[in-house]
N, C-alpha and C positions, 0 to 999 in steps of 0.2 A: 504493500500500500504506500502511496506517495507520502502520507503523513509521517511514515517511519524512515523515510530517506533523509540523508543529510543534504544540506544545501551544497551547491557546486563549490569545489575548491577548499573544503574542510574535511577533517577526518577524525575518527576515533583512534586512540592508541590502546590496543588490547594489552593484557598483562605483560607478555614477553616483549612486545614493542616498547611499552612504557618503561620496562626495566632497562632495555638497551639505550633508550633515550636518556634516562636518568643517569646511567653510568657514564655515558658520553659527556653529559653536562658536568658531572662531578669531575671527570678527568680534565676537561678544559678549564673549569673553575680553579682546579688545583694548580695548573700551569700558570694561570694569570695571578693567582694569589701569591704563589711563591716568588713571582717576579715583582711583587710589591704593589700590585693593583688592588683596589678596594671596590667591593661590589656596591652598585646602586640599583634602585628600582624606579621606574617611571610609571605614571598612571596610564591606563589603557585609553582614557578619554582626555581630550584636550579641546580648547576652544578653536573653532574653525579660523577665527580671525588671527590666531597666533601665527599662522603660516602665510598670511597676506604679505606679499613682497619677498617671501622666502622661496616659495615653489612657483614654477611656471604653470601656465594654464593646463597643460597636459597632465601634470602630476596632481593638480587640484581635482581633476576628474577621476583620479584613481583612489580617492579617499572615500571611505564609508562615512556617511553623514547621518547624524541623529539630532532631532530637535529636543532640547531640554524642556523641563516643565515651565520655565520662564520665557520660552520662545527662543533662547539662545541656540545657535547652531554648534553642535559638537562633532568631533571626528574621532574615529578609532585610530589608535596609534599607527601612523603611516611609516615612520622612520625613526628609529631610536636615536640615531646620531643627532637629529634635529632636537629631540627632547633633551639630550645631554648637553647640547650647546646652550639651550635655554636655561638648564639647571646651572651650568657653569657660569653663565653671564649674570644670573640673578641670585644664586644661593651659595655657591662654593667660594672658598677663600681664594684670594689672588695667589698667583704663583703656579707651580706645577701640580696638576691633579691627574693621577693615573687611575682609571676607572674600568671596571668590567661589568657586564650585565648578562642576564639570562632572561629573555623576554620573547613574547610573540608580537609580531607586527601584522598589519592588515592592509590588503590592497584590493580595491574593487575591480573585479574583472568580469566581463559578461560571460554567460555560459558558452557563447560561441567560440571562446578562446581555445577550447579543446583540452584534452587530458594532459597534454604535454606542457601546458602553460604553468606559470608560477602559481602556487596555491594562494587562495585568498587570505588564509591565516597561516603564517609560517614562523616557526621557532628559530631563534637566533641566539648565539653566544658570541660576544665580541668585546673589544677593548677600545678605549679612547685615551689618547695622551693629550691632555688639554693644558696649554701653557707653553712657555718658550722651551723648545726642544731642538729646533733646527734639523740639520742633516742627521744628527745622532738619533733623533726621534724616528725619522724615516727608517734608519737602519734597524733600530730595535723592533719596530713594527714588523718588518720583513722577517727578521730572525725569529721573533716570537710566533709568527704565523707558521713558519716551518716547524718549530718545536711543538706547537699545539697539534698539528696534524700528525706528526710522528708519535706523539704521546697517545693519540687515539688508536694507533695501530696502522694508519695509512702509510704505505711505503712507496707507491708508484704515483707520484703527483708532481706538479710544477706550480710554483708561484711566479706568474708573469708580472713584471714590473714595467711601467711606462712613466711618462712625465708630461703633464699638461703643458708645461712651458716650452717643450721642444716644438710642439705644434704652434703654440701662441707666438713664439719668437719668429717662426717662419711666416705666419700669417701677418704679423706686424711689419716684417721686413718687406713684404710684397704688397702692403696696403690692401689686404683682402677685407672686404666689407664684413660686418657682423653676420649678415644673412648668409653670405657665401661661406663664411667660416663654419657656421652651424651645420650647413649642409655638407661641407667637406668632412667635418668630424664624423657625421653619420656614415658617409660613404667609406671613409678610411676604417672606421671601427668595425663596420660590417664586411670589410674586405670586398667591397662591391666595385670591382675594376671596371665593369661596364658603365657605371654611373658617372665616371670622370668626364667623358667627352661632352655630354650634354651640359654638365655643370660648368665646365671651363668655357664653353661657348656662351652660355647664358650670362655668366658674370664677367666675361672677357678677361680671364686671368692670363697673365703673361706666360710665355712658353717656358722661361727658366723657372718660374714658380711651379708650373705643372710637373716638371721633372722631379722636384723635391716632394711634392704631395703624393705623386704616384708611387714614388720609391718608399715613402713613409709606410704605406700599407704592407710592404714586404719586409720591413726591418724587424725581423724576429730571429732570436737565437741567443748566443752567448755574448761575451765581452766584445767579440769581433764586430758585432752589429754597431756598437758605439763608435768604432773607428770609421765605419762607412758613414754613419750619421754625421760625424764631425766634418767629413769632407763635403757634405752637401750644403752646409751653411756655416757662416762665421759670425752670425749675429750673437751678441753677448747673452741674450736671454736663453736661446737654445743651447749655447755652449755651457752655460751654468747648469742647465738641466742634465746635459751629458756628464759633466763632472760629478754631479750628485749621484747619478746612477753608477758611475765608476766606483765611487766611494762605497756604495752599498754592496756591489759585487765583490770588492776587495775584502770587506768585512765578512761577507758570507763565506768566501773562500777560506779565510783564516779560521772560521768556525767549523769547517768541514761540511758545509751545506751547499757547496757549489752546484751539485747536480740537481738540486731542488729549485733553483731560481734561474729564470731566463728573462731576456729583455724582449719587450714587444712595444715598439714605438708607434704602432698602429692601434694601441689600446687607448682609446680616447673616450672617457666617460663623460656623459652630459651631467648637468647639475652643478653642484657646489664645489667640485674638486679644483684645487689651485696648483698642485704640484705633483708629487708622487701619486701614481695610481697603481693598484695591484688587483690581481685576480688569481684565485686558486682553481686549478683544474686537475681532475684525477683520471687515470687511464680507464678507458671503456665507459666513461660517464659523460653524457653530452651537455651538461650544464655546469656553470661555475659553482664551486662549493664555498668559496670565500671571495669577498669583495671589499675594497676599501681604498684608502688614500689620504692625502692631505687636503684640509679644507680651512685655510687660514682666515677666510672672510666670513664664515658662517656665524661666528660669535657676534660679529658686528650687527647682524640682523636682529639680535636680541639685546642690543644695547652695550655690549662690551666685546670689542674685537680681540681675538686671541689666536695664537697658533694652535693647531690641532691636527692630529693624525690618528687614524685607527682603522679597524677592519671588523667585519662581521662574518661569522661562519654559519651557514645554513644547516641547522641540525638534521633535518630530514634528508637533505641532499648528501650530507656527510655520511649518514647511516647507510644510504643507498650505495654510495661509492665504496664504503667499507665492505658491504656484502659481496662486492665483486672481487675483493682482494683477500679478505680473511673471513673465517667462519664466524658468524655473529655469536656473541655471548648468549648462552642459554640462561633462562631464568633458573637460578639454583633451587633445588627442592628444599622443603622444610627439613630441619634436622630431626624433629620429633613430632609425631602425631598421637593424639590420645582421645579417649572417650571417657565419659563419667557414667558408670553403671551403678552408682551407689557409693556410700561411704562418706567420709568427712570432707567437706568442701575446703576446710583449712589445710588439709594435707595436700589436696590438689593445688591450692594457691601457693603453698610453700615450695612444692616440687617445681611447678612451672616458673615461678619467679626466680628461683635459683638458676635455672637453665637460661632464662632470658637475660639475666644480669651478666651471664658469661657470653652473651652475644648469639646464643642459639635461637633459631626460629622454631617456635613450638606452636602448632596449630591444634585447636580444639574442634572435634567433629561431632556431629549430632545424628541421632536416629540411625545408629549403626550397631551391629553386634560385633563380637570378636572376629568372626570370619570376614565380615565386610571391611573391618578396619585393616586387617592383614592384607586383603586384596587391594584395597585402596593404596596402601603404602608401597606395595610391590609395583603397582602400576605407575606410581609417581616417583619411584626411586627414593622413598623416604626410608632411612636406615633403621629407625627405631620407632616402635609402636608400643604404647602403654595404655592399660585400662585400669581405671580406679573402681574398686569394688568395696563391698562392705567389709571384706577381710583385709583390704590393703591395696597395694600397687602390684599389678600383674604385668610383667613384661611379655608383650605379644610378639615382638620382633627384636 
């Protein structure tokens, strides 16, 4: 029946799935906590007006909107980074704040998007470094991204890094209009080689600029890519971006993580990113599992400009990627199962409490006899079964 179906783009997590999700979140939280990050939580509801002037029209249309009892327009959390920028600008102390979060975000998508589209409700675990951090902050974000994925058991993955200012420097050098630049970003990011000709003709972009932009979409690989990029332009903005990426690659190499990081100068994210951009991809998985970058101008939209860099890991996507590389963790069976068939309740309480204080999982079952208890434990691989009777405690298994 339709009334029992879930809305498009959301899901239930059954016990084993929920256990795997919980373990993944605990692992990621541990990595970030040990690196000195502190957890924050943000509300699922915000005022619609908060994002006026922060998001473009297309992103406004992707928000779930709700009317409050007083007529105010509310939205479900569309982007945790926006909320943390608001929090940092209005509530956190000045200076460096290193934060992590475990939250769900929401994106309005029509049913016609299809099953391969991003979920309407998606769980994320991420970090934000808010405050003056410079190139060292970029480097820490990339290294921490590698360490987080490795800690979860993922082994075959890449963190692609790019830089908004490589493109921005070239666009300014050749006086490309904002409208043309926005369309160029889309074409380069989508690796849409066929789209160049029409765009260059429409906006009358010079031939020498065409060479650089077309090449940009193919600049993918190791440190050698930066050597090619450096030969394409000598404007100071793009050169500084190349130097920043070289510093990250050098640090990554010293940490022994070189094979997990690659350069993609065609990685051009839209929205609020101002410098480093990053994306995590896993073998045999067709969507990014990690996204982030630097967004130094976002805090200013909430009243206090500040440097900031961070990333978010899509929990469901990471779980799906892990299934392709390692055997998913099974929900452990309980250690002890028991039934109460008579006798002293205080004896039951003392027995069970002592085991649970030792960290054992002890489950009480109902409406079973001894044979049913034994069969239940064998079926679920529970190693010990106990029955409380008038005469005392009977070990069944």
